[in-house]
C-alpha angles and dihedrals in degrees: 000000000000137000118343116261119259091256087070112047112199122186124244108278092040097046098106132074123202137165120266104270100036097073090055090057090048090051100044109032101059092049090050090049090052095050095047091049092048094050092047094047090047090054091049088050089051091056092046094048094038092237121161089201109045092166093059115132097244115106111224115181092258093050091048089052089050095054094047095048092049093051093047094046092050091057089068097065090041093059095038092050093048094048088051097045094046095037092225131124114270091244089068088063092061098050138348144226089356123052121263108268121207091196089062088052094055094044093050090045091060093049093045091050091054092050098046091045088054092049091051089049091052092049090051091053100040105030110011093162096052099080092052094245115164111181140320112271141152125208137146088279089053094052093046090050094049091050092051093046093055093044105037108018092077087054092051094045093047089044092057091049090051090050100044108022101030097038116016096040098056092033091058091040092053088071090070123063102204111076101228098045088045091056091048091052090046093050094048096046096043094045094048090045089051091050093046093051091056087065101221123154093188113103093217094052096040089051091047093052091048089048090053088052092052091046097049090044091055089048089055093047094047096047094037092232149050101265095095098044093045090049093049093045093048093047093046097048096040094050097040093048091045090054094044091051094049094047095051094088093247095306135107108279120235122244102204115168098163125123118303093020095108130064144170092289084082087075088073092056089045086057088056090057090050090051092053092050089051091049091052091047093053095044094049091046092053090046090051090050089052090051096246 
């Protein structure tokens, strides 16, 4: 089956119908591809760098590149499988019923950048020790990391949105007939999958990742497309990683997601997510009132 007929208008995120087993393939296979690719690339990086622990939490430039490429690559089977399972053109997976609009993406990117920058500033004032920053420093490692952040982090962030909001959200929602319960199921499954794939055993961090999943899922549903969640995810990851890199005193920064690495300062960043959801709601409400 494909898109619902016009007589039954279903919101973006619950706009696809598939048979019972196909959504499971869409949910599981891309994540498995991402994990396998990341492990293989980490091993390759370990050989190149001469590391005896290629899975260590410290982000060297090559390990950072490995993560971003593995996530970006996994988005391709996610979209391909969903288009096959739902029997729809791939463009329908980016926005529906309207067409994908790059202008929306740039407008939302500006708003997201301002919100994320404000959140980082608030963390720096209220809880400067929470992110694990040491001191400002610039080295060859710093420059390499910043170049990779600008070039590959947008690919990684967009890849996660394609995997979890374009694919997992509607795939899980397709199990339920009624639109509103379908959206609820899609949000829960996609958000938990997003949190699990970040591999944190810390309750604060796991909850924060799940909250990001819910927030970006709501952005997609409200705006009927992926422009807003992609814009927010790109702005968040680029700015956060840039600051983490600059505040690592010229070294590779650690990425520790083990137990007791998160704390209540994440509530500040959660508020940034809420602010973006409100921004999307207001913007889409105004656009609807203007007939756009």
